[in-house]
C-alpha positions in Angstrom: -31.8 -30.7 3.1 -28.8 -31.8 4.3 -28.2 -31.5 8.2 -24.2 -30.8 7.7 -22.9 -26.9 6.9 -24.7 -25.5 3.4 -22.1 -25.2 0.4 -21.9 -21.8 -0.6 -23.2 -21.2 -4.0 -20.9 -20.8 -6.9 -21.2 -17.0 -7.7 -20.2 -15.0 -11.3 -21.9 -12.0 -10.0 -20.5 -8.3 -8.9 -20.6 -7.4 -5.5 -22.8 -4.3 -6.2 -25.7 -4.1 -4.6 -29.2 -4.9 -7.0 -31.5 -1.9 -7.4 -34.3 -3.9 -5.7 -32.5 -4.7 -2.7 -31.1 -1.6 -2.7 -34.3 0.0 -2.5 -35.2 -2.3 0.2 -32.7 -1.7 2.4 -33.3 2.0 2.8 -37.0 1.9 2.5 -37.1 3.7 -0.6 -39.4 2.7 -3.8 -40.2 2.6 -7.2 -42.2 1.9 -10.1 -40.5 1.1 -13.3 -43.1 0.6 -16.8 -41.9 -2.1 -19.5 -43.9 -4.2 -22.1 -43.5 -7.4 -22.4 -43.6 -8.9 -26.0 -44.3 -12.7 -27.1 -42.2 -14.8 -29.4 -39.3 -16.5 -29.0 -36.7 -16.0 -26.0 -34.6 -13.4 -27.7 -32.5 -11.9 -24.9 -32.8 -8.0 -24.6 -29.8 -5.7 -23.3 -30.6 -3.4 -20.9 -27.9 -0.7 -22.5 -28.7 2.7 -21.0 -29.5 1.5 -17.9 -27.8 3.2 -15.0 -25.8 0.9 -12.6 -26.3 1.3 -9.2 -23.3 2.3 -7.2 -21.3 0.4 -5.0 -22.4 0.1 -1.2 -19.3 0.4 1.0 -19.5 -3.2 3.1 -22.3 -4.8 1.9 -23.0 -8.2 1.9 -21.9 -10.4 -1.0 -25.2 -11.5 -3.3 -25.8 -15.1 -4.6 -24.6 -14.8 -7.8 -25.9 -17.1 -10.9 -26.1 -20.9 -10.4 -24.3 -22.0 -13.2 -26.4 -23.4 -16.1 -24.3 -25.7 -17.5 -23.0 -28.9 -16.7 -23.8 -32.9 -16.9 -26.4 -32.5 -14.1 -29.1 -29.8 -14.7 -29.0 -27.7 -11.3 -31.5 -27.4 -8.7 -30.9 -31.2 -8.1 -27.8 -31.0 -6.0 -27.6 -27.3 -5.5 -28.6 -26.0 -1.9 -32.1 -25.8 -1.9 -33.1 -22.0 -1.9 -36.1 -20.6 -0.1 -38.9 -21.0 -2.9 -40.3 -23.5 -5.2 -42.7 -23.6 -8.0 -43.3 -26.8 -9.4 -45.4 -27.0 -12.4 -46.8 -30.2 -14.2 -47.8 -29.6 -18.1 -49.8 -31.9 -20.3 -48.7 -32.2 -24.2 -52.0 -32.4 -26.3 -51.9 -35.7 -28.8 -51.7 -33.4 -31.7 -48.2 -32.2 -31.1 -45.5 -33.2 -33.5 -41.8 -34.2 -32.1 -40.9 -32.0 -34.2 -43.3 -29.0 -32.3 -42.0 -30.6 -28.8 -38.8 -30.5 -30.1 -39.0 -26.5 -30.6 -41.0 -25.8 -27.0 -37.8 -27.5 -25.6 -35.4 -25.3 -27.5 -37.3 -22.2 -26.3 -37.4 -23.4 -22.8 -33.6 -23.9 -22.6 -33.1 -20.8 -24.4 -34.9 -19.0 -21.9 -33.9 -20.5 -18.9 -30.2 -19.7 -19.8 -31.1 -16.2 -20.0 -32.7 -16.2 -16.8 -30.3 -18.2 -14.7 -27.7 -16.1 -15.7 -29.7 -12.7 -14.7 -30.5 -11.6 -18.1 -34.1 -10.0 -19.8 -35.6 -12.3 -22.2 -38.3 -10.7 -24.7 -41.1 -13.0 -22.5 -41.1 -11.0 -19.4 -38.3 -8.5 -18.9 -40.1 -6.8 -15.7 -39.6 -8.8 -13.0 -36.0 -9.5 -13.9 -35.3 -5.6 -14.5 -32.6 -5.5 -12.3 -30.8 -8.6 -13.1 -30.6 -10.2 -9.9 -31.3 -13.5 -10.4 -31.5 -14.8 -7.0 -29.9 -18.3 -7.4 -32.3 -19.1 -10.2 -32.6 -22.6 -11.4 -35.0 -24.2 -14.1 -34.8 -28.2 -14.1 -36.8 -30.3 -16.7 -38.5 -33.6 -16.7 -40.6 -35.9 -18.7 -43.1 -38.2 -17.8 -43.5 -41.8 -19.0 -47.4 -41.6 -20.4 -45.3 -38.9 -22.7 -42.5 -41.5 -24.1 -45.1 -44.0 -24.7 -46.9 -41.4 -26.9 -43.8 -40.7 -28.7 -43.1 -44.4 -29.3 -40.0 -44.4 -27.2 -39.2 -47.2 -25.2 -40.0 -45.9 -21.2 -37.0 -46.9 -19.1 -38.1 -49.4 -15.8 -37.5 -47.1 -13.2 -39.7 -44.9 -14.9 -43.1 -47.4 -14.6 -46.2 -45.9 -12.6 -45.6 -45.9 -9.5 -47.9 -48.9 -6.9 -51.1 -47.7 -5.5 -50.3 -47.0 -1.6 -52.3 -47.8 1.0 -54.0 -44.2 2.6 -53.5 -42.4 -0.3 -56.5 -40.1 -1.5 -54.9 -38.9 -4.6 -56.6 -35.8 -6.6 -56.2 -35.4 -10.4 -55.6 -32.2 -10.3 -52.4 -32.8 -8.3 -51.1 -35.9 -10.0 -49.0 -36.6 -13.1 -47.8 -35.1 -15.9 -46.1 -35.2 -19.8 -43.4 -32.5 -18.2 -42.3 -30.6 -15.4 -40.5 -27.6 -14.5 -39.3 -27.4 -11.4 -38.5 -23.7 -10.4 -36.4 -22.7 -7.7 -34.8 -19.0 -6.1 -34.0 -17.4 -3.0 -37.0 -14.4 -4.5 -40.6 -15.4 -5.2 -40.6 -12.3 -7.8 -37.9 -14.2 -9.8 -39.7 -17.3 -10.1 -43.5 -15.2 -11.0 -41.1 -13.8 -14.0 -39.4 -16.6 -14.7 -42.9 -18.8 -14.6 -44.5 -16.5 -17.1 -41.6 -16.2 -19.1 -41.4 -20.0 -19.5 -45.1 -20.1 -19.9 -44.9 -17.6 -23.3 -42.3 -19.2 -24.6 -43.9 -22.6 -24.9 -46.7 -21.3 -26.4 -49.7 -23.7 -27.0 -47.7 -27.1 -27.0 -48.1 -27.6 -23.7 -51.4 -27.2 -21.1 -51.0 -26.3 -17.3 -51.7 -29.5 -15.5 -50.9 -28.4 -11.8 -48.5 -26.0 -10.3 -47.7 -26.4 -6.8 -45.8 -23.6 -4.7 -43.6 -24.0 -2.0 -40.8 -22.3 0.4 -38.4 -23.0 3.5 -37.6 -21.1 6.6 -35.1 -18.4 6.3 -33.6 -18.7 9.2 -32.3 -21.9 9.4 -30.8 -21.6 5.9 -28.7 -18.6 6.9 -26.6 -20.9 9.1 -27.2 -24.3 7.7 -29.6 -25.9 10.5 -31.7 -28.3 8.8 -35.6 -26.2 8.0 -38.3 -27.5 9.7 -41.7 -28.5 8.7 -45.5 -26.8 9.4 -45.5 -29.5 12.3 -42.7 -27.9 13.5 -40.2 -31.1 13.3 -36.7 -31.0 11.8 -37.3 -32.5 8.1 -34.3 -33.4 6.2 -31.5 -34.7 8.9 -29.3 -37.7 7.2 -30.1 -36.7 3.9 -27.7 -38.0 1.5 -24.3 -36.4 1.3 -22.3 -34.1 -1.6 -20.0 -37.4 -1.7 -23.2 -40.0 -1.9 -24.7 -37.5 -4.6 -21.6 -38.4 -6.8 -22.1 -40.6 -10.4 -21.8 -44.0 -9.1 -24.1 -43.0 -6.0 -28.2 -43.4 -5.6 -29.1 -40.1 -7.2 -27.5 -39.7 -11.0 -28.4 -42.5 -13.5 -25.6 -44.0 -15.2 -24.9 -45.8 -18.5 -26.5 -48.6 -17.4 -30.3 -46.9 -18.5 -31.4 -45.4 -21.3 -28.2 -43.1 -22.7 -30.2 -40.2 -23.2 -30.8 -39.9 -19.6 -27.2 -40.5 -18.3 -26.1 -37.9 -15.6 -30.3 -37.2 -15.4 -32.5 -38.5 -12.2 -35.7 -39.3 -11.9 -38.1 -37.2 -9.5 -40.6 -38.6 -7.1 -43.5 -35.6 -6.4 -45.8 -36.2 -3.5 -48.3 -33.5 -2.2 -49.0 -34.5 1.5 -51.5 -32.3 3.0 -50.6 -32.0 7.2 -53.9 -32.2 9.5 -52.5 -29.5 11.7 -55.0 -28.8 13.4 -55.1 -32.8 15.0 -51.5 -32.3 15.5 -51.1 -29.2 17.7 -54.2 -30.9 19.9 -51.6 -34.2 20.2 -49.1 -34.0 23.6 -45.5 -33.2 22.8 -44.3 -36.8 24.0 -46.5 -38.5 22.0 -45.6 -36.2 18.8 -42.5 -37.1 19.8 -43.0 -41.1 19.8 -44.5 -40.6 16.0 -41.7 -39.1 14.7 -39.2 -40.6 16.4 -37.2 -37.6 17.1 -37.0 -34.8 19.9 -38.7 -31.9 18.8 -36.7 -29.2 20.0 -33.3 -30.5 19.0 -34.3 -33.0 16.1 -32.6 -35.4 18.1 -33.2 -39.2 17.5 -35.0 -40.4 21.2 -32.6 -41.1 23.8 -29.9 -39.3 22.1 -28.8 -35.5 22.5 -27.8 -34.1 19.0 -29.6 -33.8 16.0 -26.9 -35.5 13.7 -26.4 -38.9 16.4 -27.0 -41.9 14.6 -30.5 -43.4 14.9 -30.1 -46.4 17.3 -33.2 -48.7 16.0 -31.8 -51.3 18.8 -31.9 -49.1 21.8 -34.2 -50.5 24.9 -35.8 -49.7 27.7 -35.1 -51.1 31.2 -38.8 -52.9 30.2 -37.2 -53.8 27.0 -39.5 -52.0 24.8 -37.8 -50.0 21.6 -36.7 -46.6 23.0 -37.7 -45.5 19.1 -41.3 -46.7 18.7 -42.0 -49.6 16.0 -44.4 -47.7 14.3 -42.5 -44.5 14.7 -41.9 -42.3 11.1 -37.8 -42.6 11.8 -37.8 -46.2 12.1 -39.9 -47.1 9.3 -38.2 -44.2 6.8 -34.8 -45.3 8.2 -33.1 -46.7 4.4 -31.8 -50.4 4.5 -28.8 -50.0 1.7 -29.9 -49.1 -2.1 -32.9 -47.3 -0.3 -31.3 -43.5 -0.4 -33.0 -40.4 -1.6 -32.0 -37.2 -2.1 -34.9 -35.0 -0.6 -35.4 -31.8 -1.6 -38.6 -31.2 0.0 -41.0 -27.9 0.7 -43.4 -26.4 2.9 -46.6 -25.3 1.2 -49.9 -23.6 1.9 -52.4 -23.6 0.2 -55.0 -21.9 1.6 -58.7 -22.7 3.5 -60.8 -25.7 2.2 -64.7 -25.2 1.8 -64.9 -27.4 5.4 -62.6 -24.5 6.5 -59.7 -26.5 7.5 -56.4 -25.5 5.7 -54.7 -27.5 3.3 -51.4 -26.6 4.2 -48.4 -29.4 4.3 -45.2 -30.9 2.7 -44.4 -31.1 -1.0 -42.1 -34.6 -0.7 -39.6 -34.2 -3.4 -36.6 -36.9 -3.9 -34.1 -37.3 -6.2 -33.3 -41.0 -6.7 -30.9 -43.2 -9.5 -34.1 -45.8 -9.0 -37.6 -45.2 -7.4 -38.4 -49.0 -7.8 -35.4 -50.0 -5.7 -35.0 -46.8 -3.3 -38.5 -45.0 -2.6 -40.9 -47.3 -3.4 -40.2 -49.8 -0.6 -39.9 -47.5 1.5 -42.9 -46.1 0.8 -44.6 -49.0 1.3 -43.4 -49.5 4.3 -44.8 -45.8 5.8 -47.9 -46.9 4.7 -48.6 -49.6 6.2 -47.3 -49.1 9.6 -46.4 -45.2 9.8 -48.3 -43.5 12.9 -47.5 -40.5 11.2 -50.1 -41.5 9.0 -52.9 -40.5 11.3 -52.2 -36.5 10.8 -51.3 -36.8 7.1 -53.0 -37.4 3.5 -51.2 -37.6 0.5 -53.2 -35.7 -2.2 -51.0 -35.6 -5.0 -48.1 -38.0 -6.5 -46.2 -37.8 -9.8 -43.4 -39.3 -11.3 -40.8 -38.0 -13.9 -37.2 -38.7 -15.5 -35.2 -35.8 -15.2 -33.1 -35.0 -17.8 -29.2 -34.8 -17.8 -27.8 -31.4 -17.9 -27.0 -29.0 -20.6 -23.8 -29.5 -21.9 -22.8 -26.8 -24.0 -24.7 -23.4 -26.0 -25.9 -25.5 -28.5 -27.4 -28.4 -26.6 -31.0 -28.1 -25.2 -33.1 -30.1 -23.3 -34.4 -33.6 -24.4 -31.5 -33.1 -27.6 -30.4 -36.5 -26.6 -33.6 -38.2 -26.5 -35.7 -36.4 -29.9 -32.7 -36.1 -31.8 
């Protein structure tokens, strides 16, 4: 999440208040009954439904995020408040034609849902037509390309083993990934169900991760905090750096089917919060390399101040410790990443400790030259490792954008 002021989302939505939000403001409640049907992603018209009356001086609601473009939405889009990240396996008996049909069905369903239209698979959740800035972002894993007989791009090579990883199969890997983001978890729930139904038996759920961001920080453009209380996302890749020649988007030097796409690195990082909260504040700040309250680098005043890795104390020791997270994660040229992380809370483990932490998502042009070298440094030397455990890991090629009404996810790959 970028520390700079957020950009407003593009909106084509009317300024009338949706029924769901109007009832929330007034304290009213209503039960709406509807029956969902399976099958293709036909769009249902809410004809005959009463339109809500405009409310004077009501705030402008976030409208639909544009679905069509050279890049998929949900990557450079300003980060929404809620995440559902789904990985799927494709059984070996599934044919290329069946996979194509599923990706086409996902495209049709996502196009409708992100516009706030009802879909046959699940008409009840989105009945009031407020998409809550929903985005649907689809990617493919390297193992599926291997089975399809399609050459795997070099950057999609399996991530290497990193020191200290405690990876669990139930949180790792996958043939396909669908990233759902929105400002309303109810919208995410409906979109998730609709896309699962659209896929039918072609895919099998492998894992799902749910995440969130702090609402207050997102409202005023501040960098959000993670569950350790630290600002998380300072010095992120800027909008200008996400241009075609930057560190995020794949260009024509890679396979043509991925031009305009990106690579997504997923890391599920459990935080040992009981241990962290017992740690004195001054030691926490040395571990991170930033002041906890302001987010400023040690020795500085503001969060956005440059990280001075050469600053020394009177005794000659570095102001920012050699094993601090900030120092070790500071990117060398070519190692920049667009981070889009979310906090997660997944309940209580059998030993009574909590399973909560960070869903680290990084979009990059080439993970082998960006994420991998940075992660090797962190794995070997980061003082933060004493307070975290990485339990999940995955890498996907995120497909190019849907450029028009006849386009679909993976068309350049599978046609």
